[in-house]
C-alpha positions in Angstrom: 150.9 100.1 164.9 154.3 98.6 165.6 153.4 97.3 169.0 150.6 95.0 167.8 153.1 92.9 165.9 156.3 93.3 168.0 157.3 89.8 169.2 154.3 88.2 167.6 154.1 85.1 165.4 152.0 85.9 162.3 150.5 83.3 160.0 149.4 84.3 156.5 147.4 81.9 154.5 148.0 82.5 150.8 151.2 84.0 152.2 153.2 83.6 148.9 150.6 85.5 146.9 150.7 89.2 146.1 149.0 90.4 149.2 150.9 88.0 151.4 154.2 89.2 150.1 153.1 92.8 150.5 152.1 92.2 154.1 155.4 90.3 154.8 157.5 93.1 153.4 155.9 95.5 155.9 155.9 93.1 158.8 159.6 92.6 158.6 160.0 96.2 159.7 157.8 95.8 162.7 159.9 93.3 164.8 157.7 90.2 164.7 159.0 87.0 166.2 158.2 85.0 163.1 156.1 85.2 159.9 154.7 81.9 158.6 153.8 81.8 154.9 151.2 79.1 154.3 150.6 78.2 150.6 150.0 75.3 148.3 152.3 76.7 145.6 155.8 75.2 145.5 156.9 77.6 142.9 155.7 80.6 144.9 157.4 79.4 148.0 160.6 79.1 146.1 160.2 82.7 144.7 159.4 84.0 148.2 162.5 82.4 149.6 164.6 84.3 147.1 162.7 87.5 147.7 162.8 87.4 151.5 166.1 86.0 152.8 165.2 86.5 156.5 165.4 83.8 159.2 162.2 85.0 160.8 160.2 83.7 157.8 158.9 80.1 157.9 157.6 78.4 154.8 154.6 76.1 155.4 153.5 74.1 152.4 149.9 73.2 152.7 146.3 73.8 151.6 143.5 75.4 153.6 141.3 72.5 152.6 143.5 70.3 154.8 142.4 71.0 158.3 145.0 69.0 160.1 147.9 70.7 158.3 146.3 74.1 158.9 145.8 73.4 162.6 149.5 72.4 162.8 150.5 75.7 161.0 148.4 77.7 163.5 150.0 76.2 166.5 151.7 78.9 168.5 150.5 81.7 166.2 149.3 85.0 167.7 147.8 86.6 164.6 146.3 84.9 161.5 145.6 86.7 158.2 143.5 84.6 156.0 144.2 85.6 152.4 144.1 82.2 150.7 141.4 82.0 148.0 140.5 81.1 144.5 139.9 84.5 142.9 139.5 84.2 139.1 135.8 85.1 138.5 135.5 83.4 135.0 137.3 80.2 136.0 135.3 79.9 139.2 132.0 80.1 137.3 133.0 76.8 135.7 134.6 75.3 138.9 132.2 76.3 141.6 132.6 73.2 143.7 136.3 73.6 143.9 135.9 77.3 144.8 133.5 76.3 147.7 136.1 73.8 149.0 138.8 76.5 149.1 136.9 79.7 149.8 134.2 78.4 152.1 135.4 75.1 153.6 138.9 76.5 153.8 137.6 79.5 155.7 135.7 77.2 158.1 139.0 75.3 158.6 140.9 78.5 159.3 138.4 79.6 161.9 138.4 76.3 163.7 142.2 76.0 163.6 142.4 79.5 165.1 139.9 78.7 167.9 141.6 75.4 168.8 145.0 77.1 168.9 143.8 80.1 170.9 145.0 82.6 168.3 144.6 86.1 169.5 143.2 87.7 166.4 142.3 86.5 162.9 141.5 88.7 159.9 139.5 87.5 156.8 140.5 89.2 153.6 137.3 89.7 151.5 136.5 91.6 148.3 134.0 94.1 146.9 132.6 91.1 145.0 131.2 89.8 148.3 128.9 92.9 148.5 125.5 92.0 146.9 127.2 89.2 145.0 126.1 88.1 141.5 128.9 85.7 140.8 130.2 82.5 142.4 133.4 84.1 143.6 131.5 86.9 145.4 129.1 84.4 146.9 131.9 82.3 148.4 133.6 85.4 149.8 130.3 86.6 151.2 129.9 83.3 153.0 133.5 83.7 154.2 132.6 87.0 155.8 129.5 85.4 157.4 131.6 82.5 158.7 133.9 85.0 160.5 131.0 87.0 161.8 128.9 84.1 163.0 131.9 82.2 164.5 132.7 85.3 166.6 129.5 84.7 168.4 129.4 80.9 168.6 133.0 80.4 169.7 132.1 79.7 173.3 134.8 80.7 175.9 137.4 81.3 173.2 139.1 84.7 173.3 140.0 84.7 169.6 138.8 87.8 167.8 137.5 87.2 164.3 137.2 90.3 162.0 137.2 91.0 158.3 138.4 93.5 155.7 136.8 94.2 152.3 138.3 96.2 149.4 138.4 96.6 145.7 140.9 96.0 142.9 144.6 96.2 143.9 146.5 98.2 141.3 149.6 95.9 141.0 148.1 92.6 142.1 148.3 89.3 140.2 146.0 89.6 137.1 145.8 93.4 137.2 144.5 94.8 133.9 147.0 97.7 133.8 150.0 95.7 132.5 147.7 93.9 130.2 146.4 97.2 128.8 149.9 98.7 128.5 151.1 95.6 126.5 148.2 96.0 124.1 148.8 99.7 123.7 152.5 99.3 123.1 151.8 96.7 120.4 149.2 98.9 118.8 146.5 96.3 119.3 142.9 96.9 120.2 142.1 96.8 123.9 139.3 94.4 124.8 136.8 96.0 127.2 133.6 94.2 128.3 131.5 97.4 128.6 132.4 101.0 128.3 130.1 102.0 131.2 132.2 100.0 133.6 133.6 101.5 136.8 135.8 100.0 139.5 137.3 100.9 142.9 141.1 100.9 143.0 143.5 100.5 145.9 147.2 100.5 146.2 149.1 97.6 147.8 150.2 99.8 150.7 146.6 100.9 151.4 145.5 97.3 151.3 148.1 96.4 153.9 147.1 99.4 156.0 143.5 98.2 156.1 144.6 94.7 157.3 146.7 96.2 160.0 143.8 98.5 161.0 141.6 95.4 161.5 144.3 93.7 163.6 144.6 96.8 165.8 141.0 97.9 166.1 138.8 94.8 165.4 136.8 93.6 168.4 135.1 90.8 166.4 132.3 90.5 163.9 132.8 93.7 161.9 134.0 94.4 158.3 136.5 97.2 157.8 136.2 99.0 154.4 138.6 101.6 153.1 137.7 105.0 151.6 138.7 104.5 148.0 138.6 106.3 144.7 136.8 104.8 141.8 137.5 105.2 138.0 135.8 104.6 134.7 137.8 101.9 132.9 137.6 103.9 129.7 139.3 106.8 131.4 142.0 104.5 132.7 142.6 103.3 129.1 142.7 106.9 127.9 145.4 107.8 130.5 147.5 104.8 129.6 147.1 105.5 125.8 148.3 109.1 126.4 151.4 107.7 128.2 152.2 104.7 126.0 150.8 105.4 122.6 147.5 106.3 121.1 147.5 103.8 118.3 145.4 101.2 120.2 141.6 101.3 120.0 139.0 99.9 122.3 137.0 96.8 121.3 133.9 96.3 123.3 133.5 92.5 123.8 130.5 92.1 126.1 130.1 91.4 129.8 131.6 88.1 131.0 129.8 85.6 133.2 129.4 87.0 136.7 130.7 90.5 135.9 129.2 93.7 137.2 129.0 97.1 135.5 129.7 98.8 138.8 131.0 97.5 142.1 129.8 98.1 145.6 131.8 98.1 148.8 128.8 98.8 151.1 125.3 98.1 149.9 122.1 99.9 150.9 121.3 97.6 153.8 124.8 97.7 155.2 124.9 101.5 155.0 122.4 101.8 157.9 125.1 100.2 160.1 128.2 101.6 158.5 130.3 104.2 160.4 133.2 106.4 159.4 136.3 105.6 161.5 139.7 107.3 161.1 139.6 107.5 157.3 138.0 104.1 156.9 134.5 102.7 157.3 133.4 99.9 159.6 130.3 97.8 158.9 128.8 96.5 162.1 127.1 93.1 162.1 123.4 92.3 162.7 123.9 89.6 165.3 125.1 91.7 168.2 122.4 94.1 169.4 124.7 95.8 172.0 124.5 99.6 171.6 127.2 100.9 169.3 128.8 103.2 171.9 129.3 100.2 174.2 130.9 98.0 171.6 132.9 100.8 170.0 133.4 103.7 172.5 135.3 105.7 169.7 132.0 105.7 167.7 130.0 107.3 170.5 127.9 110.1 169.2 128.5 109.2 165.6 125.7 108.4 163.1 125.8 106.0 160.2 127.2 107.2 156.9 125.0 109.5 154.8 125.4 107.6 151.5 122.7 105.2 150.2 125.4 102.8 149.2 129.1 102.9 148.5 129.1 102.2 144.8 131.9 102.8 142.3 129.5 104.6 139.9 129.1 107.4 142.5 132.7 107.9 143.4 134.6 108.1 140.1 137.5 110.6 139.8 138.8 112.3 136.7 141.8 111.5 134.5 144.2 113.8 136.3 143.5 112.1 139.6 143.9 108.7 137.9 147.3 109.8 136.7 148.3 110.9 140.2 147.2 107.6 141.7 149.0 105.5 139.1 152.1 107.7 139.3 152.3 107.1 143.1 151.9 103.4 142.6 154.8 103.4 140.0 152.5 102.4 137.1 153.3 105.3 134.8 156.3 106.6 133.1 159.8 105.5 132.5 161.0 102.9 135.0 157.4 102.0 136.0 157.4 98.9 138.2 153.8 97.9 138.0 153.7 94.1 137.3 151.2 91.4 136.8 
């Protein structure tokens, strides 16, 4: 994996966000020439400057809505990781047009900036919400995936490879429910839960970075890489946290919020027919390219699509002991836990 970044200039849109900082931390160990953090948050740039005191890091203040600024930031970049997005489901439901400007138009700008600057490879960071979307956030990210897929086949003579990753809820990311639940439990307050049937995929920050790096290494263009993940029932997560931090808190069922699903999908039924297992991950092939699979992906020769009807969190839940193990590995349980919002 080291060779794919050695001596390279990497641009990360949304680079001062949680994923951007996680990627940067790992990249610094892989001998890149430079890491460009592109973000419209002055405060987050300041925080990232304090966190990463390394002269290989460049801070680019800008917005993905601004094509000219983005094109300037992409100049001379070898690899682009497009992680910038509006992500708050409830807020987006009331600010749809702004979300389209960032998540859709911003993605179009990113693709065009990459093509014009002859970037070697660009990775779009998507979400499980993009799979069979029912909310505006998921719809914009689904369109982002489509933009990367379609652009890979309408780019003309450009050699830029455009690929995507899709995953679930990052345990320690901004807005994570775990610190919120812990705070409620420690104060003895009721924990608000929209629906007790709810299940979710979970992924650690390191695993999310691994998936992005896998896409950089293996993507040939137009596919979506999906990790093999565990899923949990949210009520089981709450029980594990109550056992650790105090049982005084109860659960208050408050009803589903606008745009919220009971269960999440990472691969839907239609995609499952063109989804293949690949070195511990899955890869969903696109419908545009009708080249035989073994010619596009020699390492998939002889393999058949996955045998599940869909990759839904409801069908892959683990028990409480496994939840404890996952949270423990992520540093979210016990004395000295570092899991933060």
